[in-house]
All heavy atoms as a GROMACS GRO file, in nm:
protein
  549
    1MET      N    1  -1.098  -2.012   0.858
    1MET     CA    2  -0.960  -1.972   0.861
    1MET      C    3  -0.945  -1.820   0.860
    1MET      O    4  -0.854  -1.767   0.917
    1MET     CB    5  -0.889  -2.038   0.744
    1MET     CG    6  -0.742  -2.054   0.764
    1MET     SD    7  -0.713  -2.155   0.909
    1MET     CE    8  -0.541  -2.156   0.912
    2ALA      N    9  -1.037  -1.755   0.790
    2ALA     CA   10  -1.033  -1.609   0.785
    2ALA      C   11  -1.058  -1.549   0.923
    2ALA      O   12  -1.000  -1.444   0.955
    2ALA     CB   13  -1.134  -1.555   0.684
    3ILE      N   14  -1.140  -1.614   1.003
    3ILE     CA   15  -1.169  -1.564   1.137
    3ILE      C   16  -1.045  -1.573   1.226
    3ILE      O   17  -1.014  -1.483   1.304
    3ILE     CB   18  -1.288  -1.638   1.199
    3ILE    CG1   19  -1.414  -1.605   1.119
    3ILE    CG2   20  -1.307  -1.601   1.345
    3ILE    CD1   21  -1.535  -1.686   1.159
    4LEU      N   22  -0.970  -1.681   1.210
    4LEU     CA   23  -0.844  -1.696   1.287
    4LEU      C   24  -0.745  -1.589   1.244
    4LEU      O   25  -0.678  -1.528   1.326
    4LEU     CB   26  -0.787  -1.836   1.263
    4LEU     CG   27  -0.659  -1.867   1.337
    4LEU    CD1   28  -0.680  -1.862   1.488
    4LEU    CD2   29  -0.607  -2.006   1.298
    5GLY      N   30  -0.737  -1.562   1.113
    5GLY     CA   31  -0.650  -1.455   1.065
    5GLY      C   32  -0.696  -1.319   1.115
    5GLY      O   33  -0.612  -1.234   1.148
    6ALA      N   34  -0.827  -1.297   1.122
    6ALA     CA   35  -0.878  -1.170   1.173
    6ALA      C   36  -0.844  -1.152   1.319
    6ALA      O   37  -0.813  -1.040   1.362
    6ALA     CB   38  -1.029  -1.164   1.153
    7ALA      N   39  -0.847  -1.261   1.395
    7ALA     CA   40  -0.806  -1.252   1.536
    7ALA      C   41  -0.659  -1.214   1.548
    7ALA      O   42  -0.620  -1.127   1.628
    7ALA     CB   43  -0.832  -1.384   1.606
    8VAL      N   44  -0.575  -1.277   1.467
    8VAL     CA   45  -0.433  -1.243   1.468
    8VAL      C   46  -0.412  -1.099   1.425
    8VAL      O   47  -0.334  -1.023   1.488
    8VAL     CB   48  -0.354  -1.341   1.376
    8VAL    CG1   49  -0.211  -1.296   1.358
    8VAL    CG2   50  -0.359  -1.480   1.432
    9GLY      N   51  -0.480  -1.056   1.319
    9GLY     CA   52  -0.464  -0.919   1.270
    9GLY      C   53  -0.512  -0.815   1.368
    9GLY      O   54  -0.444  -0.712   1.389
   10SER      N   55  -0.621  -0.839   1.436
   10SER     CA   56  -0.671  -0.740   1.531
   10SER      C   57  -0.583  -0.733   1.659
   10SER      O   58  -0.569  -0.629   1.718
   10SER     CB   59  -0.816  -0.770   1.571
   10SER     OG   60  -0.826  -0.893   1.635
   11LEU      N   61  -0.523  -0.845   1.693
   11LEU     CA   62  -0.433  -0.844   1.810
   11LEU      C   63  -0.302  -0.772   1.779
   11LEU      O   64  -0.246  -0.706   1.866
   11LEU     CB   65  -0.406  -0.985   1.858
   11LEU     CG   66  -0.523  -1.057   1.926
   11LEU    CD1   67  -0.490  -1.203   1.951
   11LEU    CD2   68  -0.564  -0.987   2.051
   12THR      N   69  -0.253  -0.786   1.659
   12THR     CA   70  -0.126  -0.721   1.624
   12THR      C   71  -0.144  -0.577   1.578
   12THR      O   72  -0.050  -0.497   1.584
   12THR     CB   73  -0.054  -0.798   1.513
   12THR    OG1   74  -0.138  -0.807   1.399
   12THR    CG2   75  -0.015  -0.938   1.558
   13ALA      N   76  -0.264  -0.540   1.535
   13ALA     CA   77  -0.287  -0.406   1.484
   13ALA      C   78  -0.273  -0.301   1.593
   13ALA      O   79  -0.237  -0.185   1.564
   13ALA     CB   80  -0.423  -0.396   1.420
   14GLY      N   81  -0.303  -0.334   1.717
   14GLY     CA   82  -0.291  -0.237   1.824
   14GLY      C   83  -0.149  -0.187   1.843
   14GLY      O   84  -0.124  -0.066   1.854
   15LYS      N   85  -0.055  -0.280   1.844
   15LYS     CA   86   0.085  -0.242   1.861
   15LYS      C   87   0.135  -0.164   1.739
   15LYS      O   88   0.207  -0.065   1.755
   15LYS     CB   89   0.169  -0.368   1.883
   15LYS     CG   90   0.314  -0.342   1.909
   15LYS     CD   91   0.334  -0.276   2.043
   15LYS     CE   92   0.484  -0.266   2.071
   15LYS     NZ   93   0.510  -0.179   2.184
   16ILE      N   94   0.099  -0.210   1.619
   16ILE     CA   95   0.141  -0.140   1.499
   16ILE      C   96   0.080   0.000   1.495
   16ILE      O   97   0.146   0.097   1.460
   16ILE     CB   98   0.100  -0.221   1.374
   16ILE    CG1   99   0.177  -0.353   1.368
   16ILE    CG2  100   0.126  -0.143   1.245
   16ILE    CD1  101   0.124  -0.449   1.263
   17SER      N  102  -0.046   0.010   1.534
   17SER     CA  103  -0.115   0.138   1.534
   17SER      C  104  -0.054   0.237   1.633
   17SER      O  105  -0.042   0.356   1.605
   17SER     CB  106  -0.262   0.116   1.567
   17SER     OG  107  -0.334   0.234   1.565
   18ASP      N  108  -0.015   0.189   1.748
   18ASP     CA  109   0.049   0.277   1.847
   18ASP      C  110   0.190   0.318   1.804
   18ASP      O  111   0.234   0.427   1.835
   18ASP     CB  112   0.056   0.208   1.983
   18ASP     CG  113  -0.079   0.199   2.049
   18ASP    OD1  114  -0.171   0.276   2.010
   18ASP    OD2  115  -0.096   0.113   2.138
   19THR      N  116   0.259   0.230   1.732
   19THR     CA  117   0.396   0.257   1.693
   19THR      C  118   0.402   0.348   1.569
   19THR      O  119   0.473   0.450   1.570
   19THR     CB  120   0.470   0.127   1.661
   19THR    OG1  121   0.462   0.043   1.776
   19THR    CG2  122   0.614   0.152   1.629
   20TRP      N  123   0.331   0.311   1.464
   20TRP     CA  124   0.341   0.384   1.337
   20TRP      C  125   0.225   0.477   1.307
   20TRP      O  126   0.237   0.561   1.219
   20TRP     CB  127   0.353   0.284   1.222
   20TRP     CG  128   0.483   0.209   1.220
   20TRP    CD1  129   0.594   0.238   1.294
   20TRP    CD2  130   0.512   0.092   1.145
   20TRP    NE1  131   0.691   0.145   1.267
   20TRP    CE2  132   0.643   0.054   1.178
   20TRP    CE3  133   0.442   0.017   1.055
   20TRP    CZ2  134   0.703  -0.055   1.119
   20TRP    CZ3  135   0.502  -0.092   1.000
   20TRP    CH2  136   0.632  -0.127   1.031
   21GLY      N  137   0.114   0.461   1.374
   21GLY     CA  138   0.000   0.546   1.349
   21GLY      C  139  -0.117   0.469   1.285
   21GLY      O  140  -0.101   0.355   1.240
   22ARG      N  141  -0.231   0.533   1.284
   22ARG     CA  142  -0.352   0.465   1.237
   22ARG      C  143  -0.354   0.449   1.084
   22ARG      O  144  -0.386   0.342   1.034
   22ARG     CB  145  -0.479   0.544   1.276
   22ARG     CG  146  -0.485   0.586   1.421
   22ARG     CD  147  -0.499   0.471   1.518
   22ARG     NE  148  -0.518   0.520   1.653
   22ARG     CZ  149  -0.431   0.507   1.749
   22ARG    NH1  150  -0.316   0.450   1.726
   22ARG    NH2  151  -0.456   0.554   1.870
   23LYS      N  152  -0.316   0.553   1.013
   23LYS     CA  153  -0.322   0.547   0.866
   23LYS      C  154  -0.225   0.446   0.808
   23LYS      O  155  -0.266   0.367   0.720
   23LYS     CB  156  -0.297   0.687   0.808
   23LYS     CG  157  -0.355   0.705   0.672
   23LYS     CD  158  -0.353   0.854   0.636
   23LYS     CE  159  -0.436   0.879   0.517
   23LYS     NZ  160  -0.437   1.021   0.481
   24PRO      N  161  -0.100   0.437   0.853
   24PRO     CA  162  -0.013   0.332   0.802
   24PRO      C  163  -0.065   0.191   0.837
   24PRO      O  164  -0.048   0.098   0.758
   24PRO     CB  165   0.121   0.359   0.867
   24PRO     CG  166   0.120   0.503   0.897
   24PRO     CD  167  -0.023   0.536   0.931
   25THR      N  168  -0.130   0.176   0.950
   25THR     CA  169  -0.186   0.047   0.987
   25THR      C  170  -0.298   0.008   0.890
   25THR      O  171  -0.307  -0.108   0.850
   25THR     CB  172  -0.242   0.051   1.130
   25THR    OG1  173  -0.138   0.094   1.217
   25THR    CG2  174  -0.291  -0.082   1.173
   26ILE      N  175  -0.379   0.104   0.851
   26ILE     CA  176  -0.484   0.078   0.753
   26ILE      C  177  -0.423   0.039   0.619
   26ILE      O  178  -0.472  -0.054   0.553
   26ILE     CB  179  -0.577   0.200   0.741
   26ILE    CG1  180  -0.653   0.221   0.871
   26ILE    CG2  181  -0.672   0.186   0.622
   26ILE    CD1  182  -0.729   0.352   0.881
   27ILE      N  183  -0.316   0.107   0.578
   27ILE     CA  184  -0.252   0.075   0.451
   27ILE      C  185  -0.189  -0.067   0.457
   27ILE      O  186  -0.199  -0.141   0.360
   27ILE     CB  187  -0.148   0.182   0.418
   27ILE    CG1  188  -0.217   0.313   0.388
   27ILE    CG2  189  -0.061   0.138   0.301
   27ILE    CD1  190  -0.124   0.433   0.377
   28ILE      N  191  -0.128  -0.102   0.568
   28ILE     CA  192  -0.071  -0.235   0.583
   28ILE      C  193  -0.182  -0.341   0.577
   28ILE      O  194  -0.167  -0.445   0.512
   28ILE     CB  195   0.011  -0.245   0.712
   28ILE    CG1  196   0.136  -0.159   0.704
   28ILE    CG2  197   0.050  -0.391   0.742
   28ILE    CD1  198   0.209  -0.141   0.837
   29GLY      N  199  -0.294  -0.314   0.641
   29GLY     CA  200  -0.407  -0.405   0.633
   29GLY      C  201  -0.458  -0.422   0.493
   29GLY      O  202  -0.495  -0.531   0.449
   30ASP      N  203  -0.461  -0.310   0.416
   30ASP     CA  204  -0.501  -0.318   0.276
   30ASP      C  205  -0.407  -0.406   0.196
   30ASP      O  206  -0.450  -0.484   0.111
   30ASP     CB  207  -0.505  -0.177   0.213
   30ASP     CG  208  -0.617  -0.092   0.266
   30ASP    OD1  209  -0.717  -0.149   0.314
   30ASP    OD2  210  -0.607   0.031   0.256
   31LEU      N  211  -0.279  -0.393   0.221
   31LEU     CA  212  -0.181  -0.476   0.150
   31LEU      C  213  -0.201  -0.625   0.182
   31LEU      O  214  -0.188  -0.709   0.093
   31LEU     CB  215  -0.039  -0.431   0.183
   31LEU     CG  216   0.000  -0.292   0.134
   31LEU    CD1  217   0.139  -0.254   0.181
   31LEU    CD2  218  -0.007  -0.284  -0.017
   32PHE      N  219  -0.230  -0.656   0.309
   32PHE     CA  220  -0.258  -0.795   0.343
   32PHE      C  221  -0.382  -0.845   0.270
   32PHE      O  222  -0.385  -0.960   0.221
   32PHE     CB  223  -0.277  -0.812   0.494
   32PHE     CG  224  -0.151  -0.838   0.570
   32PHE    CD1  225  -0.090  -0.737   0.642
   32PHE    CD2  226  -0.092  -0.963   0.566
   32PHE    CE1  227   0.027  -0.762   0.712
   32PHE    CE2  228   0.026  -0.988   0.637
   32PHE     CZ  229   0.086  -0.886   0.709
   33MET      N  230  -0.487  -0.762   0.262
   33MET     CA  231  -0.608  -0.803   0.194
   33MET      C  232  -0.585  -0.824   0.044
   33MET      O  233  -0.634  -0.920  -0.014
   33MET     CB  234  -0.720  -0.701   0.216
   33MET     CG  235  -0.778  -0.708   0.355
   33MET     SD  236  -0.934  -0.622   0.374
   33MET     CE  237  -0.880  -0.452   0.362
   34ILE      N  238  -0.508  -0.736  -0.017
   34ILE     CA  239  -0.476  -0.749  -0.160
   34ILE      C  240  -0.394  -0.876  -0.183
   34ILE      O  241  -0.420  -0.953  -0.277
   34ILE     CB  242  -0.406  -0.625  -0.212
   34ILE    CG1  243  -0.501  -0.506  -0.216
   34ILE    CG2  244  -0.345  -0.648  -0.351
   34ILE    CD1  245  -0.434  -0.373  -0.240
   35GLY      N  246  -0.292  -0.898  -0.098
   35GLY     CA  247  -0.210  -1.017  -0.112
   35GLY      C  248  -0.293  -1.145  -0.096
   35GLY      O  249  -0.274  -1.242  -0.171
   36GLY      N  250  -0.378  -1.148   0.002
   36GLY     CA  251  -0.462  -1.266   0.024
   36GLY      C  252  -0.559  -1.289  -0.090
   36GLY      O  253  -0.580  -1.403  -0.134
   37ALA      N  254  -0.614  -1.181  -0.144
   37ALA     CA  255  -0.708  -1.195  -0.257
   37ALA      C  256  -0.636  -1.244  -0.382
   37ALA      O  257  -0.688  -1.330  -0.456
   37ALA     CB  258  -0.776  -1.060  -0.286
   38MET      N  259  -0.515  -1.194  -0.404
   38MET     CA  260  -0.439  -1.241  -0.520
   38MET      C  261  -0.401  -1.388  -0.504
   38MET      O  262  -0.406  -1.465  -0.600
   38MET     CB  263  -0.315  -1.155  -0.538
   38MET     CG  264  -0.344  -1.016  -0.591
   38MET     SD  265  -0.199  -0.910  -0.604
   38MET     CE  266  -0.100  -1.002  -0.716
   39LEU      N  267  -0.366  -1.427  -0.384
   39LEU     CA  268  -0.330  -1.566  -0.359
   39LEU      C  269  -0.451  -1.657  -0.379
   39LEU      O  270  -0.441  -1.766  -0.436
   39LEU     CB  271  -0.274  -1.581  -0.217
   39LEU     CG  272  -0.199  -1.706  -0.182
   39LEU    CD1  273  -0.078  -1.723  -0.271
   39LEU    CD2  274  -0.153  -1.701  -0.038
   40MET      N  275  -0.570  -1.612  -0.335
   40MET     CA  276  -0.689  -1.691  -0.353
   40MET      C  277  -0.729  -1.698  -0.501
   40MET      O  278  -0.780  -1.800  -0.549
   40MET     CB  279  -0.806  -1.635  -0.273
   40MET     CG  280  -0.794  -1.660  -0.124
   40MET     SD  281  -0.937  -1.605  -0.030
   40MET     CE  282  -0.913  -1.430  -0.027
   41ALA      N  283  -0.708  -1.591  -0.575
   41ALA     CA  284  -0.747  -1.589  -0.716
   41ALA      C  285  -0.661  -1.682  -0.801
   41ALA      O  286  -0.710  -1.740  -0.898
   41ALA     CB  287  -0.739  -1.446  -0.769
   42TYR      N  288  -0.533  -1.692  -0.766
   42TYR     CA  289  -0.441  -1.768  -0.850
   42TYR      C  290  -0.397  -1.898  -0.784
   42TYR      O  291  -0.295  -1.954  -0.822
   42TYR     CB  292  -0.320  -1.684  -0.886
   42TYR     CG  293  -0.355  -1.564  -0.966
   42TYR    CD1  294  -0.342  -1.436  -0.915
   42TYR    CD2  295  -0.401  -1.577  -1.096
   42TYR    CE1  296  -0.377  -1.324  -0.991
   42TYR    CE2  297  -0.434  -1.469  -1.171
   42TYR     CZ  298  -0.422  -1.342  -1.119
   42TYR     OH  299  -0.456  -1.232  -1.193
   43CYS      N  300  -0.475  -1.949  -0.690
   43CYS     CA  301  -0.433  -2.072  -0.620
   43CYS      C  302  -0.455  -2.193  -0.708
   43CYS      O  303  -0.541  -2.195  -0.794
   43CYS     CB  304  -0.508  -2.086  -0.489
   43CYS     SG  305  -0.681  -2.128  -0.508
   44GLY      N  306  -0.376  -2.294  -0.683
   44GLY     CA  307  -0.390  -2.418  -0.758
   44GLY      C  308  -0.431  -2.535  -0.674
   44GLY      O  309  -0.454  -2.643  -0.724
   45SER      N  310  -0.443  -2.512  -0.542
   45SER     CA  311  -0.482  -2.619  -0.452
   45SER      C  312  -0.556  -2.562  -0.331
   45SER      O  313  -0.552  -2.441  -0.307
   45SER     CB  314  -0.356  -2.697  -0.405
   45SER     OG  315  -0.274  -2.613  -0.330
   46ILE      N  316  -0.621  -2.650  -0.260
   46ILE     CA  317  -0.697  -2.609  -0.142
   46ILE      C  318  -0.609  -2.550  -0.031
   46ILE      O  319  -0.647  -2.450   0.027
   46ILE     CB  320  -0.782  -2.728  -0.090
   46ILE    CG1  321  -0.880  -2.777  -0.197
   46ILE    CG2  322  -0.854  -2.692   0.039
   46ILE    CD1  323  -0.984  -2.675  -0.234
   47PRO      N  324  -0.492  -2.609   0.001
   47PRO     CA  325  -0.410  -2.547   0.106
   47PRO      C  326  -0.366  -2.403   0.076
   47PRO      O  327  -0.358  -2.319   0.165
   47PRO     CB  328  -0.291  -2.640   0.118
   47PRO     CG  329  -0.338  -2.771   0.069
   47PRO     CD  330  -0.438  -2.739  -0.038
   48VAL      N  331  -0.341  -2.375  -0.052
   48VAL     CA  332  -0.304  -2.240  -0.090
   48VAL      C  333  -0.424  -2.145  -0.075
   48VAL      O  334  -0.410  -2.030  -0.034
   48VAL     CB  335  -0.246  -2.236  -0.234
   48VAL    CG1  336  -0.215  -2.093  -0.276
   48VAL    CG2  337  -0.123  -2.324  -0.244
   49LEU      N  338  -0.543  -2.195  -0.106
   49LEU     CA  339  -0.664  -2.115  -0.087
   49LEU      C  340  -0.686  -2.082   0.061
   49LEU      O  341  -0.719  -1.970   0.097
   49LEU     CB  342  -0.785  -2.192  -0.142
   49LEU     CG  343  -0.920  -2.125  -0.126
   49LEU    CD1  344  -0.930  -2.000  -0.213
   49LEU    CD2  345  -1.032  -2.221  -0.162
   50VAL      N  346  -0.664  -2.180   0.146
   50VAL     CA  347  -0.677  -2.160   0.291
   50VAL      C  348  -0.576  -2.060   0.340
   50VAL      O  349  -0.605  -1.975   0.424
   50VAL     CB  350  -0.666  -2.296   0.365
   50VAL    CG1  351  -0.662  -2.275   0.516
   50VAL    CG2  352  -0.784  -2.384   0.329
   51LEU      N  353  -0.451  -2.067   0.289
   51LEU     CA  354  -0.348  -1.970   0.325
   51LEU      C  355  -0.389  -1.832   0.281
   51LEU      O  356  -0.371  -1.732   0.356
   51LEU     CB  357  -0.215  -2.010   0.264
   51LEU     CG  358  -0.097  -1.916   0.290
   51LEU    CD1  359  -0.064  -1.913   0.438
   51LEU    CD2  360   0.022  -1.954   0.208
   52GLY      N  361  -0.445  -1.817   0.162
   52GLY     CA  362  -0.495  -1.687   0.115
   52GLY      C  363  -0.605  -1.634   0.202
   52GLY      O  364  -0.609  -1.513   0.230
   53ARG      N  365  -0.693  -1.721   0.250
   53ARG     CA  366  -0.798  -1.677   0.341
   53ARG      C  367  -0.741  -1.627   0.474
   53ARG      O  368  -0.789  -1.530   0.529
   53ARG     CB  369  -0.896  -1.792   0.367
   53ARG     CG  370  -0.972  -1.841   0.247
   53ARG     CD  371  -1.093  -1.767   0.219
   53ARG     NE  372  -1.187  -1.777   0.330
   53ARG     CZ  373  -1.303  -1.713   0.331
   53ARG    NH1  374  -1.337  -1.637   0.230
   53ARG    NH2  375  -1.383  -1.722   0.434
   54PHE      N  376  -0.641  -1.697   0.522
   54PHE     CA  377  -0.577  -1.657   0.647
   54PHE      C  378  -0.509  -1.519   0.630
   54PHE      O  379  -0.524  -1.432   0.717
   54PHE     CB  380  -0.474  -1.761   0.690
   54PHE     CG  381  -0.404  -1.728   0.819
   54PHE    CD1  382  -0.471  -1.743   0.938
   54PHE    CD2  383  -0.275  -1.682   0.816
   54PHE    CE1  384  -0.406  -1.712   1.058
   54PHE    CE2  385  -0.211  -1.652   0.936
   54PHE     CZ  386  -0.275  -1.665   1.056
   55ILE      N  387  -0.437  -1.498   0.522
   55ILE     CA  388  -0.368  -1.372   0.498
   55ILE      C  389  -0.469  -1.259   0.482
   55ILE      O  390  -0.450  -1.150   0.537
   55ILE     CB  391  -0.275  -1.384   0.378
   55ILE    CG1  392  -0.159  -1.478   0.412
   55ILE    CG2  393  -0.222  -1.248   0.334
   55ILE    CD1  394  -0.071  -1.515   0.294
   56ALA      N  395  -0.576  -1.283   0.405
   56ALA     CA  396  -0.681  -1.181   0.392
   56ALA      C  397  -0.746  -1.154   0.528
   56ALA      O  398  -0.783  -1.040   0.556
   56ALA     CB  399  -0.783  -1.226   0.289
   57GLY      N  400  -0.762  -1.255   0.607
   57GLY     CA  401  -0.822  -1.238   0.741
   57GLY      C  402  -0.739  -1.149   0.828
   57GLY      O  403  -0.790  -1.070   0.909
   58ILE      N  404  -0.606  -1.160   0.818
   58ILE     CA  405  -0.518  -1.071   0.893
   58ILE      C  406  -0.548  -0.925   0.855
   58ILE      O  407  -0.557  -0.837   0.940
   58ILE     CB  408  -0.369  -1.106   0.868
   58ILE    CG1  409  -0.337  -1.241   0.931
   58ILE    CG2  410  -0.278  -0.999   0.926
   58ILE    CD1  411  -0.198  -1.294   0.896
   59GLY      N  412  -0.562  -0.901   0.725
   59GLY     CA  413  -0.593  -0.765   0.677
   59GLY      C  414  -0.729  -0.717   0.728
   59GLY      O  415  -0.742  -0.603   0.771
   60PHE      N  416  -0.828  -0.806   0.727
   60PHE     CA  417  -0.961  -0.769   0.776
   60PHE      C  418  -0.956  -0.732   0.925
   60PHE      O  419  -1.016  -0.634   0.968
   60PHE     CB  420  -1.059  -0.882   0.757
   60PHE     CG  421  -1.088  -0.917   0.614
   60PHE    CD1  422  -1.106  -1.050   0.577
   60PHE    CD2  423  -1.095  -0.820   0.516
   60PHE    CE1  424  -1.130  -1.084   0.446
   60PHE    CE2  425  -1.118  -0.854   0.384
   60PHE     CZ  426  -1.136  -0.985   0.349
   61GLY      N  427  -0.884  -0.812   1.001
   61GLY     CA  428  -0.872  -0.782   1.146
   61GLY      C  429  -0.803  -0.650   1.173
   61GLY      O  430  -0.842  -0.575   1.262
   62MET      N  431  -0.701  -0.623   1.094
   62MET     CA  432  -0.630  -0.494   1.111
   62MET      C  433  -0.722  -0.378   1.075
   62MET      O  434  -0.723  -0.275   1.144
   62MET     CB  435  -0.503  -0.491   1.027
   62MET     CG  436  -0.398  -0.587   1.075
   62MET     SD  437  -0.254  -0.589   0.968
   62MET     CE  438  -0.172  -0.444   1.028
   63GLU      N  439  -0.800  -0.395   0.969
   63GLU     CA  440  -0.892  -0.289   0.928
   63GLU      C  441  -1.003  -0.267   1.031
   63GLU      O  442  -1.036  -0.152   1.059
   63GLU     CB  443  -0.958  -0.328   0.793
   63GLU     CG  444  -0.860  -0.336   0.679
   63GLU     CD  445  -0.806  -0.204   0.638
   63GLU    OE1  446  -0.878  -0.104   0.647
   63GLU    OE2  447  -0.691  -0.200   0.596
   64ILE      N  448  -1.055  -0.374   1.084
   64ILE     CA  449  -1.164  -0.360   1.182
   64ILE      C  450  -1.117  -0.283   1.303
   64ILE      O  451  -1.187  -0.197   1.357
   64ILE     CB  452  -1.217  -0.499   1.221
   64ILE    CG1  453  -1.295  -0.560   1.107
   64ILE    CG2  454  -1.302  -0.493   1.346
   64ILE    CD1  455  -1.329  -0.707   1.128
   65MET      N  456  -0.997  -0.309   1.348
   65MET     CA  457  -0.945  -0.240   1.466
   65MET      C  458  -0.903  -0.098   1.434
   65MET      O  459  -0.939  -0.005   1.507
   65MET     CB  460  -0.824  -0.320   1.520
   65MET     CG  461  -0.781  -0.280   1.660
   65MET     SD  462  -0.723  -0.114   1.668
   65MET     CE  463  -0.555  -0.124   1.692
   66ALA      N  464  -0.831  -0.077   1.328
   66ALA     CA  465  -0.772   0.054   1.302
   66ALA      C  466  -0.872   0.156   1.246
   66ALA      O  467  -0.865   0.274   1.278
   66ALA     CB  468  -0.653   0.040   1.206
   67CYS      N  469  -0.965   0.112   1.163
   67CYS     CA  470  -1.059   0.208   1.100
   67CYS      C  471  -1.150   0.274   1.203
   67CYS      O  472  -1.177   0.394   1.193
   67CYS     CB  473  -1.141   0.137   0.995
   67CYS     SG  474  -1.050   0.104   0.842
   68ASN      N  475  -1.198   0.197   1.299
   68ASN     CA  476  -1.290   0.255   1.399
   68ASN      C  477  -1.217   0.360   1.482
   68ASN      O  478  -1.273   0.470   1.511
   68ASN     CB  479  -1.344   0.146   1.489
   68ASN     CG  480  -1.437   0.054   1.416
   68ASN    OD1  481  -1.502   0.094   1.323
   68ASN    ND2  482  -1.441  -0.070   1.460
   69VAL      N  483  -1.096   0.332   1.522
   69VAL     CA  484  -1.018   0.430   1.601
   69VAL      C  485  -0.986   0.553   1.516
   69VAL      O  486  -0.998   0.668   1.563
   69VAL     CB  487  -0.891   0.364   1.656
   69VAL    CG1  488  -0.809   0.463   1.733
   69VAL    CG2  489  -0.927   0.246   1.745
   70TYR      N  490  -0.946   0.529   1.392
   70TYR     CA  491  -0.911   0.640   1.302
   70TYR      C  492  -1.032   0.732   1.278
   70TYR      O  493  -1.021   0.853   1.284
   70TYR     CB  494  -0.859   0.587   1.170
   70TYR     CG  495  -0.820   0.693   1.069
   70TYR    CD1  496  -0.704   0.768   1.089
   70TYR    CD2  497  -0.897   0.718   0.960
   70TYR    CE1  498  -0.669   0.866   0.998
   70TYR    CE2  499  -0.862   0.813   0.868
   70TYR     CZ  500  -0.748   0.889   0.887
   70TYR     OH  501  -0.713   0.984   0.799
   71LEU      N  502  -1.147   0.673   1.253
   71LEU     CA  503  -1.268   0.754   1.231
   71LEU      C  504  -1.308   0.832   1.355
   71LEU      O  505  -1.353   0.946   1.345
   71LEU     CB  506  -1.382   0.665   1.183
   71LEU     CG  507  -1.370   0.613   1.043
   71LEU    CD1  508  -1.485   0.517   1.012
   71LEU    CD2  509  -1.370   0.726   0.942
   72SER      N  510  -1.291   0.774   1.474
   72SER     CA  511  -1.329   0.847   1.596
   72SER      C  512  -1.230   0.962   1.623
   72SER      O  513  -1.268   1.060   1.683
   72SER     CB  514  -1.331   0.750   1.716
   72SER     OG  515  -1.201   0.705   1.747
   73GLU      N  516  -1.107   0.950   1.575
   73GLU     CA  517  -1.010   1.058   1.594
   73GLU      C  518  -1.031   1.169   1.495
   73GLU      O  519  -1.008   1.287   1.522
   73GLU     CB  520  -0.867   1.004   1.581
   73GLU     CG  521  -0.826   0.916   1.696
   73GLU     CD  522  -0.688   0.857   1.675
   73GLU    OE1  523  -0.635   0.867   1.563
   73GLU    OE2  524  -0.635   0.798   1.770
   74VAL      N  525  -1.077   1.137   1.374
   74VAL     CA  526  -1.089   1.234   1.266
   74VAL      C  527  -1.221   1.307   1.272
   74VAL      O  528  -1.231   1.424   1.231
   74VAL     CB  529  -1.069   1.165   1.129
   74VAL    CG1  530  -1.095   1.258   1.015
   74VAL    CG2  531  -0.928   1.110   1.119
   75ALA      N  532  -1.327   1.242   1.321
   75ALA     CA  533  -1.462   1.298   1.320
   75ALA      C  534  -1.467   1.424   1.412
   75ALA      O  535  -1.408   1.426   1.522
   75ALA     CB  536  -1.560   1.196   1.368
   76PRO      N  537  -1.539   1.526   1.365
   76PRO     CA  538  -1.554   1.643   1.452
   76PRO      C  539  -1.643   1.612   1.570
   76PRO      O  540  -1.736   1.531   1.561
   76PRO     CB  541  -1.618   1.747   1.359
   76PRO     CG  542  -1.683   1.666   1.252
   76PRO     CD  543  -1.603   1.542   1.237
   77SER      N  544  -1.616   1.678   1.679
   77SER     CA  545  -1.696   1.648   1.799
   77SER      C  546  -1.810   1.742   1.820
   77SER      O  547  -1.836   1.836   1.759
   77SER     CB  548  -1.612   1.649   1.925
   77SER     OG  549  -1.514   1.747   1.924
   0.00000   0.00000   0.00000
């Protein structure tokens, strides 16, 4: 389920990154990862755990896409 969330996150991160910038996209991805981790930590059933994995996966996908582009822009040439 996390892989499906990562696919959704990486597909949506491009538009968010172009609109708001790379750094806010990374921060939004961090918030998704924190929210998913909190949901997984305090879940009471398997469906809630799966939902937490999906939400955390969205954050992972956003991070994978945005961090590489941000680092290539910031690094000296």
